N, C-alpha and C positions, 0 to 999 in steps of 0.2 A: 785482327778476323769476326769481323762487325757483324754477321750473319751467322755466325757459327757456336753453338754452345761447347762449351771447353769443361773437361772433368781434368782431374789428376786423383788416381788412387794410388797409395801406399801401404803396406803392410807396415802400422808403425808399433804396434808391439805384438811380433807373433805368438808368445807366450802367452799374452790376454786375447788372442783371436781378433785383434782387432785391425779394420782397417779404416785407412782416413782417407776420405774423400775431398776436394773442394770441386765446387762445379761455378762457373761464371757464366753468367750471363750479359751479354753487353748491353741489349735493346730490350729492356722489361717492361712490362706492361704498366699505361700510367695509372692503372688502377690498386697496381698492388701484384705480384706475379703468383701465380700458383704452381704447384711443384705437389706430386705423387708419383709414389712406389707401386708396380704393381701387384695386385694380390695374388695371383697366380703364374705358373709359368708355362706357357704352352708345352703341349705334348703330358704335362700330368694335372690332371682335371681334378684338383682340389685347389680349394682358397686356401690359400697358407700365411698367409699376413704377413711376407716380409718387412712390413716396415717396424713390427715388432722389434724387429732386429737391430734400429736405429736408437743407440744407447745416447747421444749427445746431437745437438744441431743450435749451427748459430748463425746469422747473418749481419753479412756488412754490403756497405754501400760507400761510398766516396773518403774512405780509409775509418768509419767511425759503425759502430755497431749498430744497426735497425730493426726495427720488432718483425718478429715472427711467429704467425698465428699458427697452431694447430688445429684444423676444421673439422677433422672425421680420423680416422682411425691411421689413414694414410695417404691423407692432403696436408699440406701446408699453404700459409699464404704469406708472403712478406708485405711492408711495410710501402707505401709507394715512393719511386726515385727515381728522379732525372737521371743519374747515373748507374753504370753500369752496377750490380747485384752479387755479391760473391754469398756460398753458402758453403759452411766447412761442416763437414759431421763424420762420426764415426760410425760402423756395422761391427756387431759383435759375428765373428762365423764361425762355428764350430757344429755344422751340420754336413756330416762325414756322408754325403749322398750325391747324386748327381743333379739336384733340383738348385742348391740354392748357393751357401760357399763358405769354405772349410777353410781355416788357416793357423799354421803352429810352426813351430822350427824347422820342420822338414819340407814345407812347402805351402803354394799357396792356392789358391783356385775360387775361379766366382763367377757366377752366371749375371747377366747385364739385369736381372730382373730384381735381384738381390740387393744393387749397390748402388746404380745411378738415377737418380731420380727424373722422372719427366717432367721436362717444361714446357707446361702448356700454352697452345699457341704456336709453339716452334717445334712439334712433333717432325714437319720436313723436311727442315733445315738439315744443313751437315753438322754433322757432332764429330767432334774427337776428344781422345782421351790419353793422357801423358802416365802411363802405367811405370810406377818407379820401382825400381829395388828397395828394399828395407837394410834401416844402415847396419852397420857393421864388418865385419871381416869373417862372419860366417856365411854368409849371405854372396860372399864374391863369387860363386861357381854359381851360380842361379841363373838361369835364365827361363825365356819367354813363351808358351805356346799358343799361340791362336792363327784364328783364319781371317780377322778381321788387319784390314790394309795398311800395310807401313807408311807414314805418314814423313814422319823422320825418325826412325827406328832401323835398324838390320833387322832380319829373318831372324828368330829365336834371341832378339837383343830386348831391353828395355828401352820404352821411349815412346813417342808419338805415334800413335794410332787413328786410322779414319772411318767413319761411317758416313753414307750419304743421309741419314735419317734414323732415326729414334729406335724405329723397328730394325734397323739392321745392327744398330749396335748392342741391341740387348739378346741379337741372336747368334752372335759370336762368344761362348765362352770362353775363361784364359787358366790358362795353368801358368801357374810358375814355380821353380824348385830348380833341382838337379835330376835331370831325367834321363831314360835312354830312349835311344832316338833313332829313327830308318826312316829310308825314304824311299815309295818307290812308282814309277807313274803306269797309271790304270790309260789306256788309248790318250798318250802325251799330255795327262793332269798328272803333276806332282801330289799326290797323299804319305802326308807325315803321319808316323806312328811313335805317340808319345808313350812310354811308362815310367810311370812314377811310383815309387816303392820299393824295396830290396827284393827283388828275383834272381834267386844263383841260378848261373848258367842259363842263362835265359835268350834264348834261341831267336833272336831278331832276323837272320837273316829267312827263316822258315815263317816267321809268323807276316814276312813282308812279300813274301813268296805266294803264300795259302792265300793274302787280300789281295795282292791284286788280280788274281784269278776269280774272286768273288766280286770285287769290284770292277771289272773287263765286263763278263759276264751279265751284270746288272745294267751298264750303261749299256750294251748290246742289245738288251731288252726295250728298252724305252725307242732307242736310236740306232735301229738293225742297219741303215744306211751310211751315215754319217759318223757312228761310233762318236758322237761327240755330249760330252759329260757336261750337265747345267752349272759346273762349276769353274774357276781357273783353279782353285785348288783346297783341299780336302784335307781335315784331321780328324783324326782316332787320337784320345786323349784318353789315357787309362790310369786310372788311379786299380795300385795293387794290395792289397789286404791281405789278413789273415781268413775270412771269410767276408763274400758279401756279391753282388751280384745285382745290375741295371744298368741302364742304359736311358738317354735323353736323347732325340736330335735334333742337328739345327741344321740348316740351308745349308753351311759348308765345313760344317765337323758335328763331332759327335765326344757325348763324356760319356763315358764308361767305370763301372767298379767292378772287380771282378776279384777272387781268391787266389792270390798268386802260385797256386799249385794247380793252373786251369791255362797258366799260360807252356807254351813248350820250352821243353828241356834238351840243349845241347847232345847231339848224340843220341836222342831216343826219337826214334823217327814213328813209330805206332800214335795211330790218332788216340786220344784218351777220350773219356768220356767228358772230363773236365774242358779239352782243349776244345771238343767238336762242341759244346755249351758255349765256349768263349767265339767260334767263329758265329755261330749261329746268332749269339747277340749283336754282334758286327756288323751282321750281314744286316739284320733287322732295323739296324738305325742308319745303315747306310743306304738300304731301300726308301726309307722314310724322306731321304733329298728329291723325289720325286714323290713319292704317296705322301702326305700330309704336308708338306712345307711348300709347296708348289701345286699340287692340284691337293684343293681344300674346301672342306664343308661351308654351302655359304655363309653361315655364322661367326667364321672364322676368318672372313674376307671382306673388313680388318678384323681382328683380335680386338676385346673391349677386355680387360687384364683388372679392368675394376672390377666385373663382376663374371658369377658362370656364363657361361655361353654353351648353349644346348644346343644338341644334334643327333639324329638317330643314327647314324652314319657312322661310328666308330666301327663296327665291326666292319666296313670297308675299308677305313684306312690303315686301321690297328690288325684285324682278323685277315684282312687279305695279304699286310704284309707280315702277319707268323705265319702264313702258310706261302710267301717267297721265300722267306730267308732260309729254312730248309729247303724247300726244290733249290735257291742259287746252290747250295754245297754240292748237290749230286749232281748237276748240270756242270760244275764247276772242278767236276771230278776228284774232289778232296772227301765225301764218300761213296759208297756204292749204292745199288737199287736198294738190297734188302737192309742196310743199317737205315737207310731213307722211311722204309717201311716200320723200321721201330722209334723211326720217331715218330709217326702219323699214327702209329697205334696208342706211342705213349699219350700222345696229346689226347686222342681219345676217350682211353681209360678216364684222363683225368675230368674229361666232361662228363660223360658217364656219371661216374661217383657222385655226383649233387643231384637230388630230385631238383633244385633250384632251376635247371636245365626245362623242366617242365610246366614252369610256372612264368618264367620273363622270358622274352625272345630278344633276337641281340640288338635287334634293333632299340627294344625296352629297356636292356641294357647297357646301351648306347647315351640314350638320355639321360638316364638314373646316375650314369656314372660319377656325378657328383656326390652325390647322397650314399649309393650302394656301392659301386665296384671299388670306389677310392678308400670306401669310411666300412669295409667288411667287419663285422664283428661274427662271435662264435656262429651263429645261425646261417652265416653266408654260405653254404653248400646246401642251405635248404631254401635257401630264395631267391639266388641270385648265379645267372651266370654269364660265365667270363665272354665278352665280345673279342677278345685274344683268340681264347683258343676254340669253343665254336666257331666263331668267327673265321677260323683258319681252315675249319671242315667246312664251312658254307662255300670258301672259297677253290675247294676242293670240288664238289657238289658241283659247283658251276665249270670248272674246268673241265672235268670228264664230261660232263652232260652236254657241256658246246662242242665238245672234241668228239662225241659219240652221234653226235644231232647234226653235225656236219660235214662227216665223212672224214675228219682231219682236216680240213681246210680252215677251220675258225679256231680260237681258245681263247680260254683266259688273258693270254698273251696282248692277243688282238685290242682286247677290252681297255686293257689298262694301258696302250700305246694310245688308244684313242681318246683316252682321258687325259693324258700325257699333251698330246697336240691340240686338245681342244680348249683347256681350263689351266695346264700349266707350266708347257714350254715358255710363256711371255709373262709370268706373273711378277716377278720384280722387275718388268722395264717400264714400269709408269701408268699402267692402265689401271684405272681405279674400279671401274664397275662390270660387272658379267662374268668373275673369275671364279668366284665359289659354285660348286657343286649342289642341287636342292636334291632333294629326297628323290621328287618326281624324274630330274634330271638323271642320276641316277641307274634309276631302272630303263629310262628309253633308252638310253646310250647302248645296257647290253642287246637291246631287240635291235637296233639300229646296226649295229655292229655285225652280229652272229648270223640275221636273217631269222634268228628264230624267237617266240612266244614263251616267254622264260617266268611268265605271272606266278604259274602254279609255285614255281624254284622260291620266287618271294615271299607266297604266299606261307608255303611252309615252313622256310629255314632261316628266312627274316622277320619274316612277321609274324609267323608262329614259333610252334616251340616241338616240331618234331622233331626226331632225330637222325641224323645223317644216314641214309641207308649202304654204309661203306661194302656191306659184300656186293651186292648188286652194281652198284658203280666200279668197283676195283676190276669184277670180274673179266672185261670185255678188253682188259690190260693186263692181262694173264697174273693179278696179286689175289690171291686167295686170304677170306678174315676167318676165323673164328674164335667162338670164346670159351677158352681154359677155364673155366669155373668146376670142371665135373668133381673133381676131388677136395674142393675147396676146405680149408679147416675151419672149426668153430670160433666165432668171433664176437666180439659187441657190439659190432657196426658203430664203431668210433674212432676216430683219430684220436691220439696222445701226443703230448709231446712233455717234456722236460721241464721241471721248476725245482731247481736245486737240487735235493736228492731225492724228490718226488717224481709220483708219474701225474698228470695231470689230463684230464678228458680235455680236449681243444674244440673237440666237435663232436657232435651226436647227431649220425647222423638218423634221419626222419622214416619212420617205420622199423630201425633195427632193433636190437635185443636191449642195448639201455635205454634208447629213449622208451621202450613197451612199459620196460621195469622203470622209472621213473628217475634214473639218473641224466642228471647235467652237465652240461659244459662250463669246467672252472673246478668240477667235482675233483676232490685229491682223494686216487686210488690208494688205500690201504690195503689191502689184506683179499683173497679170492680163497674161499673157503679156511679161513684163518691162516693162510701162505702169505708173508709179507710181500708186497706189489711194489719192486723197484721202477725206475726209468728204461732197464732192461730187460725184464725179467716175464712182463706178462705173455708176452706171444710161448713161452717155454711152457707156463704154467697153465694156459689155456690147450696148449698140445696135448695134454694129458686126458682131456674128455671129448666127448663125442656131441656131436650137433642132438639136441633134445636134453641135453643133459640141464640141471636145474644147482648153478652153482648162489653162492651167499658171498658179496661183496659188498665191503664194509668201505666208506669213503668218511672223507671229512667235507662238509660242506660249507665252508667258512672256519666258524670255531666250534659245530655242531657235528659230532659223529653218530653217520647214520648207517642203516646196512638195507640192503634191496639184493631180494629174488629172481634172478637174471636165469632165464633160460635161452640157450647157446643157438645159436644160430649159423648155419655156412656164413662165412667171410664173403657178402656177395660183392668184394671190390670188383669192378669188371676186370675182364685178363682178353683183352681180345688181341690176336696174334694177327700179323700180318707175315704174308710168304712171298714169294717172290717163283711162278712157274718156269719153264724154262720154251713149253711150247701151249699150243697152238703158235704155227709164226705167223700168224695173224695179229696175235696178241704182242706177240715180241716187235712187233713194225711199229704199233698205236705205244704202247710203254716207251721203245725210244723215243720218238719223236714227242714224247713227252715229257721222259726226262733226262735227254742226252740234244 
């Protein structure tokens, strides 16, 4: 395989969390071969410096060691050689998330961005990887789950897998271990569900049935005539833990982490909040198969994984995906209209809680994701708006405005289909130019597809900081919006969290009682009017007071005991409630066209 980049990866010491990787380059550069590891992973907009986990590296050529020089934090160069060059290196894998790599005696997981060095100048050549089982009888039952193409391996088996290029290689995570497995077909395409971790009485049949509905609804959204999915096979790989939540999209799979209590239990047919949340997570990552993995911002076509890639369009790719994730649940019949309204209200309340929404637009939040959204501190609610949460409300505003403005003839679905046909459908078919969407492209296609002039919406909600008028937008669809803060209890205007046996101020909301009194995030609450505060009793203590009462709050700030006079005010946390009404018939028809 002269023109192929070849890898071997094996868990060499699961107890020490070490993967061993070998990399063979048969035709290295005559000036010395350059290698590098990505600094970030697509879908998670933060520099993570994956190369810091390479604990040992050496190079060989012609059966002898050759020099390898580290040039910067993630780049190496080997000495010139006329013969094939082989690297041997070890990767420490102890990141229990969907973004990097994790290995112990129970399972192994990795993203290619964490373990596969890029061979400079050979990114577009075929790549193969030999995925090997760890040694020892304890691992004989382990299997492999990945959407990579099998070359010399049986499905779910160890062996050699192939990719057409480096970008494809690192866009297929790998799970290995003893896992639960189910398969369903969505419009003819096999979809695997892989669950790693102990989950008593896991109802895989129900999970497969529910995900099939979601996947088929999304395929039909983008391809209503052909019902053709953009991949030949898809894998949901999930790590079930005691407490966790997260997902990361890939072109033909997703890596997920969830609480085992969120997964369905055999014999329990009701829809728990946790299971609904998990289905929403699966729906979100699956929608990314189209929206961001193939329909991409121009700056991601192609990715530069050495440094930040700035775009002001994450509201379109993450926010709109967040809108459709729950919308697909109601359209699939997994939740009803009132349950969907509760989810929208929850999102709206989370956005309205922070004053950051008045200072930062979703376009600005998208651009600043690298330094603000993914690196939030205690002041984030007062400085940052979520392009996920508010972006989903922006999508709702566009959808309902388009439906009303065109008399139901057009919707946001039509815009998404146009984006798919123009920018995404042929993304992985070898075209190199014109695939990424720019900010001006995005705005223009809305007007083109709908026949409306939507600049005011972009100015107010995308580039501006106006709140979304949900009451006005939802009324024609038979949904009322009301704020139930009339009988709000007194509060501090802060969010608390538990730290050991103490109650800590995690966020102090701008303009609230705690802020006005001089309390700060990080303060440990000790007492209110001489009564001890614990992580669980603060609300009970404050409930005995009236709005306007002044209480003495003792705190530790670092190692100093301090006291503050706090004038209690109504807890102004938003309590928006959306309700579905049965009449008039015209509103019901509009709502049915939207939600069914």
